[in-house]
N, C-alpha and C positions, 0 to 999 in steps of 0.2 A: 745615418752617420752620427757618431757620438760627437759631443762638444769638443772632446780632445782631438778627434780626427779633423774636425773643421778648423780648430785652432792651428793644427799642424800644417794644413794646406794653406791657411792664411799667412803662415810664416814662410813656407818654402816657395810658393808660387811667385811672390814679388821678388824674392832673392834670385830665383832661377831666371825670371824674366829680365831683371836688370843685368844679369850676367850675359844673357843672350844679346841684349842691345849693346852692351859694352864691346862684345866680340865683333859686332857689326861695325861699330865706330872705329875699331882698329883697322878696318879695311877701307875706310873712307878718308878722302882729302877734299878740301874745299874746291879744288879744281875739277873734281869729279862732277860737280853740279854744273859745270860748263856744258854738260850733255843737254841740259834744259834749253840752252841757247842754240846749240848746234842741231838738236833734233827736237825742237819744241812741239811739233805736231805729234810725234811719236810719244813723247812723255805726257803730253796733254791727253792723248787718247787713252793711255794706260791709267792715268788718274781718274778720268771720267768713268772708265769701266769699273775701277775699284771702288770709287767713292760714291758713284751715282747708280750705275747699272746693277751692281750686285745687291745693294739694299732694296732696290725696287723689285728685283727678282725674288728676294726673300719674302717680301710682303705678298707678292702675287702667288708664290708657291704655297705659303702658309695658308692663304685663303682658298686656293684651289684644292689642297689636300684636306681642308677643314681641320687643321691641327688644333688640339686643345690650346688654350691661351698660353700656358707656361711653355709648351714646346714651340709654338709659333714665335713667342718672344725670344726664346733661346736661339732660334734660327736667325732672327733679325739681329740679335747681338753679335753672332758670328759674322754676319754680313757687314756690319758697320765697323768692324775692327780692321786694322791695316793689314797689308801683306806681312808675312813673317820671314825671318831669316831662313827658315826651311825652304821657302820658295827660291832663295838665292842658291842654296845647295842643289836643289833639283835642277835649276837652270844650268848650273855648272856641269852637272852629270849629263844633262841632255844636250850639251854644247850650244846652249843658247847665248843670248847677249847678257853676260853677267854684269857688265857696267850698268846697263839699263835696269836690270833687276834690282841692283843695290840702290840705285838712285830712286827708283819708284818706291822701294820699301822704306827708305829714309824719309821721302817726302810724305808718303801716306801716314807714316808713324807721327810726323810732325802735325799734319793737318788734323788727324783724328784726336789729338790731345784736346782740340777745341770742339770738334764736331760730335764726338761720342757723348759728352755730358748733356748737350742740348737734345740730341736724338734720344738718349735714354730718358730724359725728363718728359719727352713727348710720348715715348713708347710705353712706359710703365702704366699710366692710366688708360692708354688706348687699348692695350691687350688685356689688362687685368681688372679693369673696373667692373664691378658687379660679380666677380668670381672669387675674390679674396682681398685681404687687406693690401692696398697698394703701397709698396715701400717708397719712401721719399729719398731723394738724393740732393746734395748741395752741389750745384754746378761749379762754383769756385773750388770747393774741396776736391771734387772729382778731377777737375783739370790739374790741380796741384799733384794729386796722386799719380795721374797718368804722366805728367811731366817728370816726376821724380823717378819713375821706373822705366821710362822710355827715352825721352829727349836728353835728360841729364847723363845717363850712362853712355849714350851714343856720343855726346859731346866730350865726355872724359876720354873715351876711346880715341876720338879724333885728336885730342890734345896729346895723348901719348904717341899717336902715329906721327904728329907733326914734330914734337920735340925729341922723341926717342924712337926714331924709325927702326933702328936695329932691334930694339926690345919688342916693338910691335910685330916685326917679322917673326921673331922667335915665339911670340905668344899665339899668333894666329893659328898655326897648325894644331896647337893643343886646344884652343878654344873653338875652332871651326865646327867640330862635332857637337858643341854644347847645345845648340838649338834642337837638334834631333834627340839627343839624350834627355834633355829636360822635357821636351814634348812627350816622348814615350813614357818617361817616368811619371809625369803628372797625369797623363791619360790612364796609364796602367794602374796607378795607385787609386785614382778616383773611381775607376771602373770596379776595382777589386772591393772597395768599401761600399759601393752602391750597386753591386752586381744585380740584385733582384730588380732594382729600379730601372737599370739599363735594359735588362731582358724584357721587362714589362712594356717598355716604350719602343723597343727596337723595331718591331713590326709596324707600329703606327707612324713613327717619325723617320725611320730609315729610308724609305723610298723618297720622301720629300728632300731629305738631306742629299741623297745621291743625285736627284734631279737638279737641285740648286748647284751642286759642285760641277756637274757636267755642263750645265747651261752657262755657268760662270766661265769655265774654260772655253766652251764653244763661242761665247761672246768675245773672249780675247782673240781667238782665231779669226772671227768675223771682222772685228775691228781692224786687225792687222791687214786683212785682205782689202777692207774698204779704203784704207789709207795707202795701200800699195806697197807695203813692206814685204820682205822675204819671209820664208818659213822660220828662220832663226829668230827674228824679232817677233813674229806672230806667236810662236810657241812661248817666248818669254812673257808676252802679254797674257797668254792663256794661263800660265802658271801663276803669275803675279795676281791675277784676278781670282783664281780659284783656290790658291793655297793661302789660307788666312793665318794670322797670328792667334792660334787657338789658345796658346798659353795666356795671352792677354784677355781673351774672351772668358776663360775660366777664372782669371783674376777678378774680372768684373762681376761675375755671377757669385763667386764664393766670398770675395772680400768686400766689394762695394755693396752688393745686394744681399749677401749672406744667404744664398739660396742654392741648395743642392739640386732641386728639381730643374732649375734653369741650366745647370752645368751638364745635364745628361746629353742635351743636343750637341754641345761642344765636343764632348768625348767621342761621340759617334762620328761627328764631322771630321775630327782629327784623323781617325782611322781611314775613312773613306777618301779624304783628299790625298793622303799618301798613296793609296792604292791607285786612284785614278791618275794622279800625277805621274806615277811610274809607268802606267800603261801609255799615257800620252807621249812620254819620252821614248819609249820603245817603238811606238808607231812612227815618230817623226825623226828619230836620230839619224837614220840612214839617209833620208831625204835632205836633212840639213847638211850632213857631211858632203853629199853630192853637190849641193848648192854652193858650198864654200870651196 
C-alpha cells in the first residue's frame, strides 16, 4: 500500500467511525440505560461475553491454529473491540431485542475506551517480541483518540436527540445505513489496495476467523440459555458478541499502529461476521416470531 493510500485511510476511517457513533447516539436516551437496572443479569452476561469471553477465545484460537504473530495479533485486536452498530441493524432485521443491542453496544464502546489501550500495550510485545520491531503506544493518547471518535460522537448524538428530538427523528433514517455503508466501503477499499496480501493470508487465517466468529455467536446463545432468557434475547447476545466494530479495529491497526498487515485479519472478519450473522438470523427468525 502506498503512503498516499495509507494517509487516505487514516483520514476517512476516523471520520466514518465518528459518523457511525453519532448516528447511534441519535437513537439513545439516558432512560434507555435503565435497562441495566431492569435486566441487570442479562446486560452483565452480554458484557461478560463481549469483553471477557471473546478475547479469551481469540487467544485460544490463535494458539490452536498456530497463526503467525501478526495474524494472531490482528485476531486479538478484533476481539477486544466493542460491538458495532452493524450488530444493532442485524438485531433489528432478525427481530431481536434492539434496546438490549443498543445499550450493550454503547456500554462496550465506553468500556473499551479504557480497556483497549491497556490490552494493546500488553499484546504488542506478547505477540511480536522476537519477530519484528514492536511498535509502542501511549496509553493516554490512545484513550483520547478512542474517546474522540467513539464516546464524544455518541454524546453529541444524544444531545441532539434530547434537545432536538424532531431533528434526530429526521436524521436517523438517513444515517441508519451509515454503519453498513462505511463498513463495506472501508473493507472493500482496503481489500482492493491489499488484494495480494489478503489472498496470501486467506487460507491461513480464514478458518481461524470463521471459528472465532461462530464460537462467539455460539457463546452468546449458550449464555442466553444458561441465564434462562428466550430465543429473542439469546440471538441478540449472539450477535452482540460475534459482530464487532471492525471499523474501529481497522482504525487501530492503520492509524494507531500504522500496520497494513494487522488490518488483513479485520477485513476478512468483517466479511465473515456479516455472512454468519445473516445465517443466524435466517435460522432463528421464525422461531423468534413464534415465541413472541
